[in-house]
C-alpha positions as CSV (number, residue, x, y, z in Angstrom):
1,M,-50.1,-5.3,-38.8
2,V,-51.0,-8.2,-36.5
3,Y,-48.1,-9.8,-37.9
4,L,-45.8,-6.5,-37.4
5,G,-46.8,-6.7,-33.9
6,I,-46.1,-10.2,-33.1
7,R,-42.8,-9.6,-34.7
8,L,-41.9,-6.6,-32.5
9,H,-43.1,-8.6,-29.3
10,S,-40.6,-11.7,-30.3
11,I,-37.7,-9.0,-30.7
12,R,-38.4,-7.6,-27.6
13,F,-38.5,-11.0,-25.9
14,I,-35.3,-12.4,-27.2
15,I,-33.7,-8.9,-26.2
16,T,-34.9,-9.0,-22.5
17,A,-33.9,-12.4,-22.5
18,L,-30.2,-11.8,-23.9
19,L,-29.9,-8.9,-21.0
20,L,-31.2,-11.1,-18.4
21,T,-28.6,-13.9,-19.5
22,C,-25.7,-11.3,-19.9
23,A,-26.7,-9.4,-16.7
24,P,-24.2,-10.9,-14.3
25,T,-21.2,-10.1,-16.4
26,L,-22.7,-6.6,-17.7
27,W,-23.6,-5.5,-14.0
28,A,-20.7,-7.5,-11.8
29,Q,-18.4,-4.9,-10.1
30,P,-14.7,-6.1,-9.8
31,V,-14.1,-6.8,-6.1
32,T,-11.5,-3.9,-5.4
33,I,-8.9,-4.0,-2.7
34,A,-7.3,-1.0,-1.3
35,V,-3.2,-1.8,-0.7
36,A,-0.8,0.5,0.9
37,A,1.9,1.7,-1.1
38,N,4.7,0.2,0.8
39,M,3.0,-3.3,0.5
40,K,3.4,-3.0,-3.8
41,D,6.3,-5.6,-4.2
42,A,5.4,-7.8,-1.3
43,F,1.7,-7.9,-2.2
44,A,2.0,-8.7,-5.8
45,E,4.2,-11.9,-4.9
46,I,1.4,-12.6,-2.1
47,N,-1.3,-11.8,-4.6
48,A,0.4,-14.2,-7.3
49,A,0.2,-16.9,-4.6
50,F,-3.4,-16.5,-3.8
51,R,-4.4,-16.5,-7.3
52,A,-2.1,-20.2,-7.8
53,T,-4.7,-21.4,-5.3
54,G,-7.5,-21.2,-7.8
55,K,-9.1,-17.6,-6.9
56,S,-10.4,-15.2,-8.8
57,E,-8.7,-11.7,-9.9
58,L,-9.1,-8.9,-8.0
59,R,-8.7,-5.2,-8.7
60,V,-5.9,-3.7,-6.8
61,V,-5.2,-0.3,-5.7
62,F,-2.2,0.9,-4.5
63,G,-1.9,4.4,-2.4
64,S,-1.6,6.0,0.8
65,S,-3.7,4.8,3.9
66,G,-4.9,8.5,4.5
67,N,-6.2,8.8,1.2
68,F,-7.8,5.5,1.5
69,T,-9.7,6.2,4.5
70,A,-10.9,9.4,3.3
71,Q,-12.1,7.6,0.1
72,I,-13.8,4.7,2.1
73,M,-15.8,7.2,4.3
74,N,-17.3,9.0,1.1
75,G,-18.5,5.6,0.0
76,A,-15.4,4.1,-2.1
77,P,-16.6,0.6,-3.2
78,Y,-13.3,-1.1,-1.6
79,S,-13.9,-4.7,-0.1
80,L,-10.5,-4.9,2.0
81,F,-8.1,-2.2,3.1
82,I,-4.6,-3.5,3.9
83,A,-3.2,-0.2,5.7
84,A,0.3,0.7,6.5
85,D,-0.6,1.5,10.2
86,E,-3.2,0.8,12.7
87,H,-5.0,4.5,13.3
88,F,-6.6,4.3,9.9
89,P,-8.0,0.9,9.7
90,L,-9.2,1.5,13.5
91,E,-10.6,4.9,12.2
92,L,-12.9,3.1,9.8
93,Y,-14.2,0.5,12.3
94,K,-14.9,3.2,14.8
95,S,-16.8,4.9,12.2
96,G,-19.0,1.5,11.2
97,K,-17.3,1.0,7.8
98,A,-15.4,-2.4,8.9
99,V,-16.8,-5.6,10.2
100,D,-14.4,-5.4,13.1
101,D,-11.1,-4.3,14.0
102,G,-9.3,-6.5,11.6
103,A,-5.8,-8.0,12.0
104,I,-2.1,-7.0,12.6
105,Y,-0.5,-8.6,9.4
106,A,3.0,-7.0,9.4
107,I,5.2,-4.7,11.4
108,G,7.1,-2.5,8.7
109,K,10.6,-1.2,9.1
110,L,11.9,2.3,8.0
111,A,14.6,2.8,5.7
112,I,17.1,5.4,4.1
113,I,17.5,5.4,0.5
114,A,20.1,6.9,-2.1
115,K,21.4,7.0,-5.3
116,K,24.5,4.8,-6.0
117,S,26.7,7.9,-6.1
118,M,25.9,8.7,-2.3
119,N,27.6,5.6,-1.2
120,L,25.2,4.7,1.7
121,S,26.5,2.2,3.9
122,S,24.0,-0.7,4.3
123,V,24.1,-0.4,8.1
124,A,24.8,3.5,8.1
125,N,25.1,5.3,11.7
126,K,23.5,8.7,12.4
127,A,26.9,10.3,11.4
128,E,26.9,8.8,8.0
129,I,23.0,9.9,7.6
130,A,23.9,13.1,8.8
131,A,26.5,13.7,6.1
132,A,24.0,12.2,3.2
133,I,21.3,14.8,4.3
134,S,24.0,17.3,4.3
135,K,25.5,16.6,0.7
136,A,21.5,16.3,-0.5
137,N,19.7,18.9,-2.7
138,K,16.8,17.4,-1.9
139,V,15.2,14.5,0.6
140,A,11.8,13.1,-0.3
141,I,9.4,11.7,2.3
142,A,5.5,10.8,2.4
143,K,3.3,13.1,3.4
144,P,3.1,12.5,7.4
145,E,-0.5,13.0,7.6
146,L,-1.3,10.6,5.0
147,A,1.3,8.2,5.1
148,P,2.4,6.2,8.1
149,Y,5.9,5.7,6.8
150,G,6.0,9.6,6.1
151,K,5.2,10.2,10.1
152,A,8.1,7.8,11.0
153,A,10.7,9.3,9.0
154,V,9.4,12.7,11.1
155,Q,9.8,11.1,13.9
156,Y,13.1,9.6,13.4
157,L,14.3,12.6,12.2
158,K,13.3,14.3,15.1
159,S,14.4,11.8,17.3
160,E,18.1,11.8,15.9
161,G,18.3,15.4,16.0
162,L,18.5,15.6,12.3
163,W,15.0,17.6,11.7
164,D,16.7,21.0,11.4
165,L,19.3,19.4,9.1
166,A,16.4,18.1,6.7
167,K,13.8,20.2,7.1
168,D,14.1,23.1,4.3
169,K,15.4,20.3,1.9
170,L,12.1,18.0,2.0
171,I,9.7,17.5,-0.7
172,Y,7.1,15.5,0.3
173,A,4.7,12.7,-1.7
174,D,1.1,11.6,-1.6
175,N,2.7,7.9,-0.6
176,I,5.7,6.2,0.2
177,G,5.7,4.8,-3.5
178,V,6.3,8.0,-5.0
179,A,8.7,9.1,-2.7
180,T,10.6,6.2,-3.2
181,M,10.6,7.0,-7.1
182,Y,11.6,10.4,-6.2
183,V,15.0,8.9,-5.2
184,A,15.0,6.1,-8.3
185,S,14.2,8.9,-10.9
186,G,17.0,11.4,-9.5
187,A,14.4,13.9,-8.5
188,A,15.8,13.7,-5.0
189,D,19.0,12.6,-3.7
190,I,17.9,10.8,-0.7
191,G,14.5,10.0,0.8
192,F,12.9,7.8,3.7
193,T,10.8,4.8,2.8
194,A,9.8,1.2,3.7
195,L,12.5,-1.4,3.8
196,S,10.2,-3.6,1.6
197,L,10.3,-1.1,-1.2
198,A,14.0,-0.5,-0.8
199,M,14.7,-4.2,-1.3
200,S,13.1,-4.2,-4.7
201,P,15.3,-6.0,-7.0
202,E,14.6,-3.0,-9.9
203,L,15.5,-0.3,-7.4
204,V,19.0,-2.3,-6.0
205,K,20.2,-1.6,-9.5
206,S,20.4,1.9,-9.2
207,T,19.9,2.9,-5.2
208,S,21.7,1.8,-1.9
209,H,19.5,1.5,1.3
210,S,20.0,1.4,4.9
211,A,17.2,-0.2,7.7
212,L,17.0,2.5,10.4
213,N,17.1,2.1,14.2
214,P,13.5,1.1,14.8
215,S,13.7,2.5,18.6
216,F,13.8,6.1,16.9
217,Y,10.3,5.7,15.6
218,E,6.8,4.4,16.9
219,P,6.4,0.7,15.7
220,I,4.8,0.3,12.3
221,K,1.8,-2.1,12.9
222,Q,0.3,-2.9,9.9
223,R,-3.7,-3.5,10.0
224,M,-6.3,-4.8,7.5
225,V,-10.1,-4.6,7.9
226,L,-13.0,-5.9,5.8
227,M,-15.3,-3.8,4.8
228,K,-19.2,-4.4,5.6
229,A,-21.0,-7.0,3.1
230,S,-17.4,-7.9,1.6
231,P,-17.8,-10.9,-1.1
232,V,-16.2,-14.0,-0.3
233,E,-13.3,-13.3,-2.6
234,A,-11.9,-10.2,-0.4
235,V,-12.7,-12.7,2.9
236,E,-10.3,-15.3,1.1
237,L,-7.7,-12.8,0.8
238,Y,-8.1,-11.7,4.1
239,R,-7.5,-15.1,5.7
240,F,-4.8,-15.9,3.1
241,M,-3.0,-12.7,4.3
242,Q,-2.7,-14.3,7.7
243,S,-1.4,-17.8,6.1
244,P,2.3,-19.3,6.8
245,Q,2.6,-18.9,2.9
246,A,2.1,-15.3,3.1
247,K,4.2,-14.4,6.3
248,S,6.9,-16.2,4.4
249,I,6.8,-13.5,1.6
250,L,6.2,-10.7,3.9
251,N,9.6,-11.8,6.0
252,K,11.3,-12.1,2.4
253,Y,10.5,-8.3,1.9
254,G,11.8,-7.2,5.7
255,Y,8.5,-7.5,7.6
256,T,8.1,-8.8,11.0
257,T,4.9,-10.8,11.2
258,P,2.6,-11.9,14.3
């Protein structure tokens, strides 16, 4: 019995030692980054450039800025929030969730996107856009209360006097990426999206787009904020987002950078 007790004690000791050795792997949580849907293509390239510097892989989640803000307010473990506007990041800062008010990393542009068959001009004027809306059965936009590009689309339509023409044809998506896919999939004939998404090499095969006059919607200043107690990986990405290399990629996708 004494021998059995010694054996059991030894087994427990070995198991405990193994658990302690493996603990960092078992318990470590991936560093998770929340990124606005309009940044999907541009951020994929930025993240690849960041990884190429020898940095570890991060978990990236794309979605609407409004949904991310609600999730973070409720304890979602995002370390860095790369948003599509200023309002939502500043709301998190004022609520004590972010370390500071962050930084503007890009200024986005609104575009109209259509199926190739609509023959949308790359420099469409108001008359052409009105004709496209009239011809369309459905017009896709992101929910304006959740997505800054959806809000900008509403501002544009109202400023140009096209709201009454479009309002009964609108279909709403939770984020700008989904709104864009509505057009790409044929669920909508035209839609309002981020220029950066409209410029996607995959999308240009099946759609046409035109950048819209920025004087008809509020500037889309995109801000990012670090959450409190963010790990070093998130801080490094935050800094990289402001580097000349990242800015060059953002410019390539139609963004203006500070």
